[in-house]
C-alpha positions as CSV (number, residue, x, y, z in Angstrom):
1,M,113.0,95.7,141.3
2,S,112.9,94.9,137.6
3,E,109.9,95.9,135.5
4,R,107.4,93.2,134.8
5,V,106.2,93.1,131.2
6,V,103.7,90.9,129.4
7,V,104.7,90.2,125.8
8,A,102.1,89.3,123.2
9,M,103.8,86.3,121.6
10,S,102.2,85.4,118.3
11,G,104.6,82.6,117.5
12,G,106.5,84.7,114.9
13,V,110.0,86.0,114.9
14,D,109.2,89.6,115.7
15,S,107.4,89.0,119.0
16,S,110.0,86.3,119.9
17,V,112.8,88.9,119.5
18,A,110.7,91.5,121.3
19,A,110.6,89.2,124.3
20,A,114.3,88.4,124.1
21,L,115.3,92.0,124.0
22,L,113.3,92.7,127.1
23,V,114.9,89.8,128.9
24,E,118.3,91.2,127.9
25,A,117.2,94.6,129.3
26,G,116.6,93.0,132.7
27,C,112.8,92.9,132.7
28,E,110.7,90.2,134.2
29,V,109.0,89.0,131.0
30,I,105.8,86.9,130.8
31,G,104.8,85.6,127.4
32,V,101.1,85.3,126.4
33,T,99.7,83.9,123.2
34,L,96.2,85.2,122.4
35,R,94.1,82.5,120.7
36,L,92.0,84.5,118.4
37,A,90.8,83.1,115.0
38,G,91.1,79.4,115.6
39,D,93.2,76.7,113.8
40,A,92.2,77.9,110.3
41,S,94.1,81.1,111.1
42,R,97.5,81.9,109.6
43,C,98.6,83.2,113.0
44,C,97.7,82.4,116.6
45,S,97.0,78.8,115.8
46,L,97.9,75.8,118.0
47,D,101.2,75.5,116.0
48,D,102.0,79.1,116.6
49,A,101.3,78.8,120.3
50,E,103.7,75.8,120.4
51,D,106.3,77.9,118.6
52,A,105.8,80.7,121.2
53,R,106.1,78.2,124.0
54,R,109.4,76.9,122.7
55,V,110.8,80.4,122.5
56,A,109.6,81.1,126.1
57,E,111.3,78.0,127.3
58,R,114.5,79.0,125.5
59,L,114.3,82.5,127.2
60,G,113.4,81.0,130.6
61,I,110.2,83.0,131.0
62,R,106.7,82.2,132.1
63,F,104.2,81.5,129.3
64,Y,100.4,81.3,129.0
65,V,97.8,80.9,126.3
66,A,94.7,83.0,126.6
67,D,91.6,82.0,124.6
68,Y,89.7,85.0,123.1
69,A,88.2,83.2,120.1
70,A,84.6,84.0,120.9
71,A,85.4,87.7,121.7
72,F,87.5,88.0,118.5
73,R,84.7,86.7,116.4
74,R,82.2,89.1,118.0
75,E,84.4,92.2,118.1
76,V,86.5,91.8,115.0
77,M,85.4,89.2,112.5
78,E,81.6,89.9,112.4
79,P,82.0,93.7,112.2
80,W,84.5,93.1,109.4
81,A,81.9,91.0,107.5
82,D,79.2,93.6,108.1
83,A,81.4,96.3,106.7
84,Y,81.9,94.4,103.4
85,L,78.2,93.9,103.2
86,A,77.8,97.7,103.6
87,G,80.1,98.3,100.6
88,R,83.1,99.3,102.7
89,T,86.6,97.8,102.8
90,P,87.5,97.3,106.4
91,I,90.9,96.8,108.2
92,P,90.5,94.2,110.9
93,C,94.1,94.7,112.1
94,V,93.3,98.0,113.7
95,A,90.4,96.6,115.7
96,C,92.5,93.6,116.7
97,N,95.4,95.8,118.0
98,Q,93.1,98.2,119.8
99,R,90.8,95.7,121.4
100,F,93.0,92.7,122.1
101,K,96.6,93.6,122.2
102,F,96.1,97.0,123.9
103,R,92.9,96.4,125.9
104,H,92.3,92.8,126.7
105,L,96.0,92.1,127.0
106,L,96.5,95.1,129.3
107,E,93.7,93.8,131.5
108,R,95.4,90.4,131.6
109,A,98.7,92.1,132.4
110,R,97.2,93.8,135.4
111,A,96.0,90.4,136.6
112,L,99.6,89.1,136.3
113,G,100.9,92.1,138.2
114,A,102.4,93.8,135.2
115,G,101.8,97.4,134.2
116,V,103.3,97.2,130.7
117,V,102.6,95.2,127.5
118,A,104.9,94.7,124.6
119,T,104.4,93.5,121.0
120,G,106.5,92.8,117.9
121,H,105.2,95.8,116.0
122,Y,107.5,97.8,113.9
123,A,106.8,101.2,115.5
124,R,108.3,103.4,118.1
125,V,107.2,105.2,121.2
126,E,109.4,108.1,122.2
127,R,109.2,111.0,124.7
128,D,109.5,114.5,123.3
129,A,112.5,116.1,124.9
130,T,110.8,119.5,125.1
131,S,107.2,118.8,126.0
132,G,107.6,115.5,127.7
133,A,104.7,114.1,125.7
134,L,104.8,110.6,124.3
135,R,105.0,110.3,120.5
136,L,104.1,107.4,118.3
137,R,106.6,107.1,115.4
138,R,107.2,105.0,112.4
139,G,109.3,101.9,112.7
140,A,112.9,102.4,111.7
141,D,112.5,99.8,108.9
142,A,110.3,101.7,106.4
143,A,109.5,98.5,104.5
144,K,108.0,96.9,107.7
145,D,106.6,100.0,109.4
146,Q,103.2,99.2,111.1
147,S,102.4,102.6,112.6
148,Y,99.5,102.9,110.2
149,F,97.6,100.3,112.1
150,L,98.2,101.9,115.5
151,F,96.9,105.4,114.8
152,D,94.1,105.2,117.5
153,L,96.5,104.8,120.4
154,G,96.3,107.6,122.9
155,P,98.7,108.9,125.6
156,E,97.4,106.5,128.4
157,Q,98.0,103.5,126.2
158,L,101.3,104.7,124.9
159,A,102.6,105.0,128.4
160,R,102.0,101.3,128.9
161,I,103.2,99.9,125.6
162,R,106.6,98.9,124.4
163,F,107.7,98.1,120.8
164,P,111.2,96.5,121.3
165,V,111.9,95.8,117.7
166,G,110.7,99.2,116.4
167,A,114.2,100.5,116.1
168,L,115.5,97.5,114.2
169,R,115.4,96.4,110.6
170,K,113.8,93.0,109.8
171,D,117.2,91.5,108.8
172,E,118.5,92.6,112.2
173,V,115.6,90.9,114.0
174,R,116.2,87.7,112.2
175,A,119.9,87.9,113.0
176,R,119.1,88.3,116.7
177,A,116.8,85.3,116.6
178,R,119.5,83.2,114.9
179,A,122.1,84.2,117.4
180,L,119.8,83.3,120.3
181,G,118.8,80.0,118.8
182,L,115.1,80.9,118.7
183,A,112.8,78.4,117.0
184,T,111.1,81.1,115.0
185,A,114.3,82.6,113.5
186,E,113.5,81.4,109.9
187,K,109.7,81.3,110.2
188,P,108.0,83.0,107.2
189,E,105.5,85.7,107.8
190,S,102.0,85.9,106.4
191,Q,100.8,89.0,104.5
192,E,97.2,87.9,104.7
193,I,94.4,88.7,107.1
194,C,94.8,86.0,109.8
195,F,91.3,84.6,109.5
196,V,91.2,84.7,105.7
197,P,93.6,81.9,104.7
198,G,94.0,81.9,100.9
199,G,92.8,85.4,100.6
200,D,89.2,84.5,99.7
201,H,87.5,87.2,101.9
202,A,84.1,86.8,100.1
203,A,83.8,83.2,101.3
204,V,84.6,84.2,104.9
205,V,82.0,87.0,104.7
206,E,79.4,84.5,103.5
207,A,80.4,82.0,106.3
208,L,80.1,84.7,109.0
209,R,76.9,86.1,107.7
210,P,75.1,83.3,105.9
211,G,72.2,84.5,103.7
212,A,73.1,88.2,104.2
213,A,74.9,88.8,100.9
214,P,72.5,90.7,98.5
215,G,73.6,88.7,95.5
216,A,74.1,89.9,91.9
217,G,73.5,93.5,90.9
218,D,74.2,96.1,88.2
219,V,77.5,97.5,87.2
220,V,77.2,100.9,85.7
221,D,79.5,103.5,84.2
222,E,79.7,107.1,85.3
223,S,76.7,108.1,83.3
224,G,74.6,105.4,85.0
225,R,74.5,103.1,81.9
226,V,74.4,99.4,82.9
227,V,77.5,97.8,81.5
228,G,77.5,94.5,83.3
229,R,76.6,92.5,86.4
230,H,78.5,91.8,89.6
231,G,78.3,88.7,91.8
232,G,78.0,90.5,95.1
233,I,79.3,93.8,96.5
234,H,81.3,92.0,99.2
235,R,83.5,90.6,96.4
236,L,84.6,94.0,95.3
237,T,86.5,97.0,96.6
238,V,87.2,100.5,95.3
239,G,90.1,100.6,92.9
240,Q,89.7,96.9,91.9
241,R,90.1,96.0,88.2
242,R,90.5,92.2,88.1
243,G,87.4,90.0,88.1
244,L,85.0,92.6,86.8
245,G,84.3,90.6,83.6
246,I,83.5,93.8,81.7
247,A,84.9,94.7,78.2
248,L,84.4,98.4,77.5
249,G,87.4,99.0,75.1
250,E,89.4,100.5,78.0
251,R,90.5,99.5,81.4
252,V,88.0,100.3,84.1
253,F,88.1,100.1,87.9
254,V,85.6,100.1,90.7
255,K,85.0,103.8,91.5
256,S,82.2,103.4,94.1
257,I,79.9,100.9,95.7
258,D,76.3,101.7,96.6
259,A,75.2,99.0,99.0
260,A,71.6,100.3,99.3
261,A,71.1,100.0,95.6
262,N,73.4,96.9,95.3
263,R,75.1,98.8,92.5
264,V,78.8,99.2,91.5
265,T,80.1,102.1,89.4
266,V,83.2,101.6,87.3
267,A,85.3,104.3,85.6
268,P,88.7,104.6,83.8
269,A,91.8,105.3,86.0
270,A,91.6,109.1,85.2
271,S,88.3,109.3,87.0
272,L,89.4,107.6,90.2
273,G,91.2,110.6,91.9
274,A,89.7,112.2,95.0
275,R,90.6,115.7,96.1
276,G,89.4,115.1,99.7
277,A,87.7,112.8,102.2
278,R,85.3,112.9,105.0
279,L,86.3,110.9,108.1
280,S,84.6,109.7,111.3
281,A,85.8,108.4,114.6
282,V,89.0,110.4,114.4
283,S,91.6,109.7,117.1
284,W,94.5,112.0,118.0
285,V,97.7,110.6,119.5
286,A,98.0,113.7,121.7
287,G,94.6,112.8,123.3
288,R,92.8,115.8,121.9
289,P,92.3,117.4,118.5
290,P,94.3,120.5,117.4
291,D,92.8,123.9,117.8
292,G,92.4,124.2,114.0
293,A,93.4,122.9,110.6
294,L,96.8,121.4,110.3
295,R,99.2,120.3,107.5
296,A,100.1,116.6,107.3
297,R,101.1,113.8,105.1
298,V,98.1,111.5,104.9
299,R,98.2,107.8,104.1
300,V,94.9,106.3,102.9
301,R,96.0,102.7,102.9
302,H,98.9,100.7,104.4
303,R,101.1,100.7,101.4
304,H,100.3,104.3,100.4
305,A,103.3,106.5,100.4
306,G,101.1,109.4,101.6
307,A,99.9,112.7,100.1
308,E,100.3,116.2,101.4
309,A,97.0,117.6,102.7
310,T,95.2,119.9,105.0
311,V,93.3,118.1,107.8
312,E,90.5,120.1,109.5
313,P,88.8,118.6,112.6
314,A,85.0,118.6,112.4
315,A,82.2,118.4,114.9
316,G,81.3,115.0,116.4
317,G,84.9,113.7,116.3
318,G,85.2,113.7,112.6
319,A,87.6,115.5,110.2
320,R,87.7,116.6,106.6
321,I,90.8,116.2,104.4
322,A,91.7,118.4,101.4
323,F,94.6,116.9,99.4
324,D,97.0,119.1,97.5
325,E,96.6,116.8,94.5
326,A,94.1,114.1,93.7
327,V,94.6,110.7,95.3
328,T,93.4,107.5,93.8
329,A,91.4,104.7,95.5
330,V,90.3,106.7,98.6
331,T,88.2,103.9,100.0
332,P,85.4,104.0,102.5
333,G,86.3,101.7,105.4
334,Q,90.0,102.2,105.2
335,A,91.9,104.5,107.5
336,A,93.4,107.9,106.8
337,V,96.4,108.4,109.0
338,F,98.1,111.7,109.5
339,Y,101.9,112.1,109.8
340,D,104.3,114.9,110.5
341,G,107.6,113.3,109.3
342,D,107.9,110.1,111.3
343,D,105.4,111.1,113.9
344,V,101.9,109.8,113.8
345,L,99.5,112.6,114.7
346,G,96.3,110.6,114.5
347,G,93.8,109.2,112.0
348,G,90.2,108.2,111.3
349,W,88.0,106.1,109.2
350,I,87.2,107.1,105.6
351,D,83.4,107.5,105.2
352,E,83.4,109.3,101.8
353,A,85.8,110.3,99.1
354,L,85.2,113.8,97.9
355,A,85.7,115.0,94.3
């Protein structure tokens, strides 16, 4: 009997080809589009659902649309807004993956008689030849690798997840889509957060939490001297330079954000480096923390190449990172993800950059 797989079909070329590859492999494939952020979204809109439906028809597979808009607002969008108001810089894609593609979708897969879900993520799940343990690995296309956003997947989830395009380059994916005549073959991809069309995150924060923004506050230098005013901490992030409206005779960047005091500290680039970080809610791909400190390459944002560091697990599910050399823009709210070569070891949320 062929394996029954539910594919999260976003209406883009990656998930379309993921479904096609599984059909070619002899799986019984069911396509599901998750309606998440509504029609203002740059993905998962009605148009995207229609594109996914056209692909499903071309492939001859069953297709459904599942409306999770209310849950998505509650579980992803509102916590994202709250994080900005707390002076952090959140990553909604991690919560979206964990809660919707790898929890809600797995539940729906069970209801459809499927034990496995698949997505169009550029990542790989492989079994270690010696230990038999499942490993989460970078996608083969380094420019498209999305493993950073998947660090909190554990062994039980990895056993039920497939990433069919993870071993392909983006140009190979598009070539497959063209050869199969899929409607999404030339569809452009968005680099924005799906529910922040146009990139104006501050406006979305204000719409989600009306009246909650603290308003204008002081901008200070490292000595505490007031050097300007900001229009709201939710408009700024650590490492930002543009839009500060401050002339100090040298280029300055946001070094830290104090939400309680509604105050932003700026500093020249030379002062932005951090030698360490304190993390919370650390997840380990192996399902448990290591017995002691380990060496890893740590990425502190999606486009970060990574920095060599020592990672030491801490009580309460946290960890402390000590970088070999100072790293700039270590930002509370972002994820620090640990790698051993192409293998993802785990990761956690940055609470504090350490000097």
